[in-house]
C-alpha positions as CSV (number, residue, x, y, z in Angstrom):
1,M,-46.5,56.2,-50.1
2,K,-45.4,52.5,-49.8
3,A,-43.0,53.4,-47.0
4,K,-45.8,55.2,-45.0
5,L,-48.0,52.1,-45.4
6,I,-45.3,49.8,-44.2
7,L,-44.4,52.1,-41.3
8,T,-48.1,52.3,-40.3
9,I,-48.4,48.5,-40.4
10,V,-45.3,48.0,-38.3
11,L,-46.4,50.6,-35.7
12,S,-49.9,49.0,-35.6
13,L,-48.4,45.6,-34.9
14,F,-46.2,47.0,-32.3
15,F,-49.1,48.8,-30.6
16,I,-51.3,45.6,-30.7
17,N,-48.5,43.5,-29.3
18,T,-47.8,46.0,-26.5
19,C,-51.5,46.2,-25.5
20,F,-52.2,42.5,-25.6
21,G,-48.8,41.5,-24.4
22,Q,-49.6,43.2,-21.1
23,Q,-52.4,40.7,-20.6
24,S,-50.0,37.7,-20.3
25,S,-50.0,36.6,-16.7
26,S,-47.3,36.3,-14.3
27,W,-48.3,33.6,-11.8
28,E,-44.9,33.7,-10.0
29,K,-46.6,34.7,-6.7
30,W,-48.7,31.5,-6.8
31,N,-45.9,29.0,-7.7
32,W,-45.4,27.9,-4.1
33,L,-49.1,27.0,-3.8
34,I,-49.4,25.0,-7.0
35,G,-49.7,21.3,-6.1
36,E,-51.7,19.0,-3.8
37,W,-51.9,19.6,-0.1
38,S,-53.2,17.6,2.9
39,G,-53.7,19.0,6.4
40,E,-55.7,19.3,9.6
41,G,-57.2,22.3,11.4
42,A,-59.7,23.4,14.0
43,G,-62.4,26.1,14.3
44,Q,-66.1,26.5,14.7
45,P,-67.0,23.4,12.7
46,G,-64.6,21.4,15.1
47,Q,-61.4,19.5,14.5
48,G,-61.1,18.2,11.0
49,G,-58.9,17.4,8.1
50,G,-58.9,17.6,4.3
51,T,-57.1,18.1,1.1
52,F,-56.9,20.9,-1.4
53,S,-55.1,21.5,-4.7
54,F,-54.1,24.4,-6.9
55,A,-53.5,23.7,-10.6
56,F,-53.2,25.8,-13.8
57,N,-56.1,25.4,-16.2
58,L,-57.2,26.9,-19.6
59,D,-53.6,27.3,-20.9
60,K,-52.5,29.0,-17.7
61,K,-55.2,31.6,-17.9
62,V,-56.7,30.6,-14.5
63,I,-55.7,28.7,-11.4
64,E,-58.3,26.2,-10.2
65,R,-58.5,25.3,-6.5
66,K,-60.4,22.3,-5.4
67,S,-60.9,21.6,-1.7
68,H,-62.5,18.8,0.4
69,S,-62.7,18.7,4.2
70,E,-64.4,16.6,6.7
71,Y,-65.3,17.2,10.3
72,P,-66.2,14.0,12.2
73,A,-69.6,13.7,14.0
74,T,-69.6,14.4,17.7
75,N,-72.3,13.9,20.4
76,N,-74.0,17.2,19.4
77,K,-73.0,17.6,15.7
78,P,-73.4,15.4,12.6
79,L,-70.5,14.7,10.2
80,I,-69.8,17.8,8.1
81,I,-68.4,17.4,4.6
82,H,-67.3,20.5,2.8
83,D,-66.3,20.7,-0.9
84,D,-65.5,23.9,-2.8
85,L,-64.1,25.1,-6.0
86,M,-62.4,28.4,-6.7
87,F,-60.9,30.0,-9.8
88,V,-58.2,32.7,-9.6
89,Y,-58.3,34.7,-12.8
90,L,-56.7,37.7,-14.5
91,D,-58.0,41.2,-14.4
92,F,-57.9,43.4,-17.5
93,A,-54.3,44.3,-17.0
94,G,-53.3,40.6,-16.9
95,S,-52.7,40.5,-13.1
96,P,-54.1,37.6,-11.0
97,S,-56.0,39.9,-8.7
98,K,-59.5,38.3,-8.6
99,A,-61.1,35.0,-7.6
100,I,-64.5,33.5,-7.5
101,Y,-65.5,30.7,-5.0
102,F,-68.3,28.2,-5.0
103,D,-69.2,25.5,-2.4
104,N,-71.6,22.6,-1.8
105,E,-73.5,24.8,0.7
106,G,-74.5,27.1,-2.1
107,H,-72.1,30.0,-1.3
108,T,-70.6,32.1,-4.0
109,I,-67.8,34.6,-3.0
110,N,-66.1,37.1,-5.1
111,Y,-62.6,37.9,-3.9
112,A,-59.9,40.6,-4.5
113,I,-56.4,39.3,-4.0
114,S,-53.4,40.9,-2.2
115,Y,-49.9,39.7,-1.8
116,S,-47.1,40.0,0.7
117,D,-43.7,38.3,0.8
118,K,-44.9,34.9,2.2
119,S,-48.7,35.1,1.9
120,I,-51.6,35.5,-0.4
121,T,-54.8,37.0,1.0
122,L,-58.2,36.9,-0.6
123,T,-60.8,39.3,0.7
124,S,-64.4,39.3,-0.3
125,E,-66.4,42.3,-1.6
126,K,-68.4,44.2,1.0
127,V,-72.1,43.3,0.3
128,P,-74.9,44.7,2.6
129,N,-76.1,42.2,5.3
130,I,-73.4,39.6,4.4
131,P,-70.1,39.1,6.3
132,V,-66.8,40.0,4.7
133,F,-64.6,36.9,4.3
134,R,-60.9,36.7,4.3
135,L,-58.8,33.6,3.2
136,T,-55.1,33.7,3.8
137,Y,-52.4,31.3,2.7
138,T,-49.1,31.8,4.5
139,L,-45.9,29.9,3.4
140,L,-44.3,28.4,6.5
141,D,-41.5,26.6,4.6
142,N,-41.2,25.0,1.2
143,K,-43.5,22.1,2.1
144,N,-45.9,23.6,4.6
145,V,-48.6,26.3,4.5
146,N,-50.9,27.8,7.0
147,T,-54.5,28.4,5.9
148,K,-56.8,30.8,7.8
149,F,-60.4,31.6,7.0
150,E,-61.9,34.6,8.8
151,M,-65.2,36.5,8.9
152,S,-66.1,40.1,9.8
153,K,-69.3,42.0,10.1
154,D,-67.7,45.3,9.3
155,G,-64.7,44.3,7.2
156,V,-62.3,45.6,9.9
157,K,-62.5,43.3,12.9
158,F,-62.0,39.7,11.7
159,M,-62.6,36.5,13.7
160,T,-61.0,33.2,12.8
161,Y,-63.6,30.7,11.7
162,I,-61.1,27.9,10.9
163,E,-57.3,27.6,10.7
164,G,-54.9,24.8,10.0
165,E,-51.6,23.7,8.6
166,S,-51.1,21.6,5.5
167,K,-48.2,19.7,4.0
168,K,-47.5,19.5,0.2
169,I,-48.0,15.9,-0.9
170,K,-47.4,16.5,-4.7
């Protein structure tokens, strides 16, 4: 009887460890983006520049991205300052496949994340009467990244809203 109890406890601990162990994250696909970046770009808001950072937070359970960009005033446009905050988080299986974005214009975007060899692509959910957004980070070399933000009415044909290159500064 005692042997059965011990065996049951051991198997239960193994089962619990296996189930919850799968939730530990592997952030290796994000390692090249962790740090502070500075860059310039152009698009519909005009020519501008800014900074962004990716950092682990909450004991490596989320990645926090902070971004600040400025587009100088022109003859027909006022100065534009854009700040946003995004959290990449783990799905139930422990994979970093989701993100949520907030900005100073009042937007909230829920993203699904996909990966390729040298890029990370975040694509928003399809919501009626709202464009689909796509944000792509492409590694150019170990110190430079291209960032592209696109929009689509149908989720198929995307137009670039803004694109630029950034250099890792930390």
